Phi, psi and omega in degrees: 000133177250126185229135171248128186240112176052051182280131174236136179228122181241131177237115184066235179261009187242133173272115179290317173202151182228141176050044182279131177237136175204154179221130175236120180263168178300143182083005182246156177232132177246122179256111179269124183241161178155160180287168176301134180088002182279347177109015182299309181294321178300319179295318179299318180294326175294317178295330177282340183088006179274342174232136179270138176288158175287339174201154176100175182223153172247129183243137172240120184053043176070010177248138175299126184296342177288339181259353179226041189302312184295318178294318180300316182292335174295333183262359190251134169236125181239129173240114181259191180299326189276359179076328179072032180242158176267120185294333181282348179261156177281168175304315180297318180293321178299314181293323178297318179294317179298319179295320179295320178298322180281349174090026174217151180255129186217051184304315181293323179290328177297314178300317180294318181296319180293324177293315183296330181264009176073028184248006186299327182286342180242023185302330184251011180270129177307137186297340179297338181266001181266159177286168179300321179294320178293321178296322178295324178294327176299314178299319180290330179300330178302327181291345178279343184239344181294150177261005182291144179264339180255118176250122176242115194232123181262105182047060185295338185262008178298133177070008179260136181283180186297322177300317179296322178296318179296320178297314181297317181300319178296317180292321178300315182298318180296319179298317179294320178296330180276005177095016177270177174223155184226134169238125182216159172245166177155159181264349180289148175276117184264138176223133175229119185301128177074013183226133179273134178256124173286143177233145175228119180256121177268123181290155179290000000 
């Protein structure tokens, strides 16, 4: 269970949100909505532990993530706006490097992930030569091989076509069925058959 307790975030002279409380349990998805500048990305970074709130705490399994950082990060996969890929590397090389950093080898899973995300034909092409949608798919392909149970995703479906959205939706559902949880932002209307999506709207 991931919990935010009385979180406050201030930028300059403006409070983006104050005394915010939320809870996401395993098998649940939280869709954070709001206009540009409302604090969606700031909230995700606070949940990741990369930005500290001005007040409040984030708890994972009832522990403050600041006191169990290494364990928390073992369970966390974050996909931000920048995709987190090296443009000089190919999709296959990017996934191999990420897997090595996390400490596991998954060559067969990399091939499967690239096939599932429609990247098999460009698996060895440097990402600098790929379209924005293809680069986003490389970032999403990581979710097919990661062992993390917590997915925090900043507009993961940006620049992805309908086929890619359908692939992502299927992978999201499988992750939730396997006992994971997802927190994401985005302007798309999300639907998962037989599953309730929690929503949080941040005011402008």
